[in-house]
Structure formats: structure tokens, C-alpha cells
N, C-alpha and C positions, 0 to 999 in steps of 0.2 A: 583544436576545433574553438574558432572563434566564439570570441564571449556573445554578442549580435547573433549569431545561430544555435548557438547552447539555449539561450534565452527562450528564441522563441520554437525551439524543439519542445522543450520543456514547458511551454505552455500552453503548445495544443497539446501535448501527452497528456497533462494533469487535466487541463479542461475537460478533454475526452472520457477519463477517466471517470469526472466527478457529475459527470453528464449521464455517462451509463448506469453509475451508481444511483442516482437520484432518480432514474427512471422505474429501476427497481424498487426504490426505496415506496414509490407512488402505486407499485404493480402488488405488493406486496399483500395490505390489508384484503384484496378479496379473494388472495390466497389461504391466509392463513390467518383466522379468528383470533388464536392464542397469542398472536402477538400484538392486538388492540393494545392500546397504555390503559384501559381501566385493570385490565389484567397484568402487566409490565410494571405500574406502579406501587405494587405493593412491596418492591422490595427499595424502594424510597422511604429513607429513615423519616419520621415524623417531624423532625425535632431541625432546624426552626421551620416551622408552618408554613411561613411565607413562601419560603424556596417551595414547597411540594403544591401550594395554591398556584404558584406562577406556572409551574411545570404542569400542571392540570389546566391551565387556560391557555396555554402556549402549544400541547399536545392536543386540543382538539380536533377535531376532523377537520373542521375549516380552518383553522388557525395552520395547523398542520403541513396541509395541504397548500397552502400559499408559503408557507418557510420552503418548501421545496420548488416550488415554483422559483421562487426568488432565486434559490442557487441554481436551478437550470439558467436561469438569466445570465446570473454571476460566471456560471463554467460557461457558457458562450463566449461573455465578452472575455474572458481570460484565452480562449483559443485564440478571440479576435485580435489578441495584444491591445486590446482597450479597456483592462483593469487597472484600476490604481488602488492607492493604498486603502482608501474605506474597504473597496469591494474586497481585496485582502483581510483584512480585518473582519470583514462580516463572512466569511466562508470559514476563516479560523473559529469566528466563535461559533457558529451554527455545526461545526465538525463535535466542537464539546457538547452542545445539545444534544447532538444527535447519538454520541458516544452515553449520556445518559439516558436517553429513550429508550436506546437498546441495553442497557446496563451493564456497558463497558466497549461493548463490539459488538454488532450485525456479523461482520465476518472476518471474527479473530484479526491476524496480524496484517491483512491487507489494510482493515480500517486506521489501523495503531500507521501504517507507512505512508498512507493520503494523510496524516495530520499532517507527519513529517514535511511532506511537500508544500502541505498549507503553511506550515510556521514556515518554511524556508521563503517562501514565498513572500511571506508578512515581513520576515526580516532582510529580505532584500529592500522590499519598499521603505521599510523603517530606517533603516540603515545609509539606504540612497537619500532617503530627505534630509538626512543629518550631515552628510557628507557629501557622494555627488553619484550617479547612478551606477557608473562601474563599480565601485565598493564597494553596494548594495547587494548586487548580482553576487561579487565573489564569498561576500560573508554568507549568503543563503546558499549558496551552492556548494559551498565547506563544508555546511551545517548539515547540509542532504546528506552530503559523498558519506563524511565521518557516520550516521547512523545507516545509510545504506551498508554500507563495509563492514560494518559491528552486525547488521541483522545476519550476513551469513556468516561470518566468521564465528560468531556468538553460537548460530545453529550447526556450523559443521564440528565444532571441536565439542559440542555436547551429543553428538551422535558417534563423535569417537569412542566417548567415553559410555557409552551401551554397547551391552556384547551383542544384542538384539541385532545394532545395524553393523555391527564390523563381521557380522557371521552372511549378514543378506539377510536374514529373516524377519526383520521388518518391514522391508520393503517392500515383501511378496503379500506381507498381511497388510500392508494398507492398499496395494494394489487390488487385494483381493477385494477391500472394501469401497472401490471404485464405483461410478457410476455405468459401466461395462461390467462390473463385477458380479461374481469371484471370476477370477481367471480360468481359461480354460483348462482342463488337464494337460494339454499339450504345451500350454504357455512356455516361451524360452524363461518369463521368469519365476518359474517353478522351479526351474534346477539351479540347484544351491551355488556353481560355481558362478553362475554367470549374476545371479543376484548377489551374489558377493559383489565380484567387480563392478557394477553399477553400482554397488550400495559405496565402496570405497571411494569411486571413481566419483562421485558427487560430493564424499564427505572431506576428500582433501581439497578438490575446486573450494566448497565452501571454506573451509579453515584458512587457505590461501589468498582469500579474497584481498584480502590488505595488500599484496601485491600489487594491483591494480593501481594502484594510484603511484607507483614509480615510473611508470610512461604510460603514453597514450593508447599504444598500440596495446600493450598490455591489457588496459581499460576496455579498450573494441574487443578483445578477445574474450575477456571474463565478461562483458555485460551480453556478451554474444550467447555464450554458454549458458550465461543466467535465463536470457530472453527463450531459450530451446526448454531451460529446465520447467519454468513456469506457463509455457505454452503445453507441456505436458501436464502437469498439474492440471491445467484447464483441460485438458482432453478427458485425463482419467477420470476427475474429480468434478469438473462442472465448476470450478472457480476462477472464474473468469477476471474477479476482480480483484486478484494475486497476479495475474499478468500484468494486467493496467497499473495498478498501484504499481508495482517495482520497475515497469518498463519507463515510469517517467521521469524517476530519480536517475536514468542514466546519464543524458544529458550532463547533469550535473557532475557524474561520476567521471565520464571521460572529459569533463572540462579541467576538472581538478588536477588530473592525471598530468594535462600535456603545460602546466599552468601554475605559476608559484605566484606569491605576494609580491 
């Protein structure tokens, strides 16, 4: 994949992912009062006092809404290819603030993978400013690719160490807790052999994900399976953030697999 094309696809996907996430942030306060800042701030350490005071000011309803509105604008600018290093830095700082706002993460690994994408974006702009644009994007893409590949690799080998995943029981259990759960009694996922085969298939695929970096065609195959996997996670558990957060990293993986320094 050419660098220019990879950059454009990455910017559109990451911008779209940030746009959807920000709209969710704007919607949540009207749905769940327990997630308001006065409740969550209790877990912020009292010292140093100025940090908590600053966060109290920043996360007041009006200021928080303005922060998210700016994030929407930056996300759209990114999708249009009009974001400079200042915008990338602002997105990075906002991501850190939102992690504080939600006591670590709003939606688990997808938030940290979003931070990986934003960090790679910032790295690309900063290195590009010190050297040239192409080298900057290569640096950013390699950072994103290594983080993405590692996320699958670690997940796969952790599953391999767990007997409930090797037997397939964990897959049935998780699907029982999905949006449409519990599974019907006649579901194929209740058949031990079928659940075991599916569990092993995803475990081996995740554990072997580093092989994607050997060739662009392998990268496309691994990323296509990953897209299907995350779509199924969205379908069964409603976790749309996972789909877009990881999908936005795939252009970097495919580019790095087909290009060397």
C-alpha cells in the first residue's frame, strides 16, 4: 500500500472513530447520572489539590461540553486531512483527560487502542516536522503497528494459558452475557466441539498475528479476520468502539508489512 493512501485511510478511520466516541460522550450524561463528574471525582487523589481543582473546573458541564465540541471539530478536520501537529497534540491531551475523567477508561481496551492511534498520529507530525513528512508517517505507523500486533499476540497467548478457553467453555459463557443473550438452547455455540473449534481458531489467529508483518498479503488476511472478529464482538456485545478503534490501525499494519525503512 502506498504511504499517501495509507495515511488518508488511517486519517478517515481514526477521525470517524473519534467522532462516534465523542457523540457517545455527549449522550451519556442524559442516560446515566452515576457517570457525572461529582460522583467520579471521589476517586481522584486529594493531593496535590490544584490538580483536583483544575479537573473540577474542566469537567463542569459547560466546559466539558465545550471540550467535546472541540474534539468533534478536530475529528472532522482529521477526516478531511486538514489536521496539523497542534490539532494532533490537542487530541492527545484530550485523550489523557478523558482517561482521567472516566477513571482509566470508558470502554476498556478500545479507549487505549484509540490512544495508540492518536499517539501514532502525534508522533508522525512531530517526527515529520524534525525530518520529513514521509519519515514521520513511517515512524507513526510502525508505532501503531507494533502496538496493534502486540495487542492480538498477548490476547491470544493469554487465552492459550487458560483452560476455559482451550475447552471452549469461555466462549459460550461470554456469548451468554451478550446483548442478545443468553444463547438459545439449540445454539451451535452450546455444542462443546463447535465452541472448542471456534475458541482455538481465534486463539491461534491472535497468537500468530505477528506473522502479518512478514508480507502485505498476510497483513490483509489477518486484518480481514480481525475486522470480522470485531464486527462479531459489536454484534453480540454492542461494543462498536472496539470495531472502529482497531479498524483504524489496520492501514498502518498493512503499510508496514509491505514496506521497510
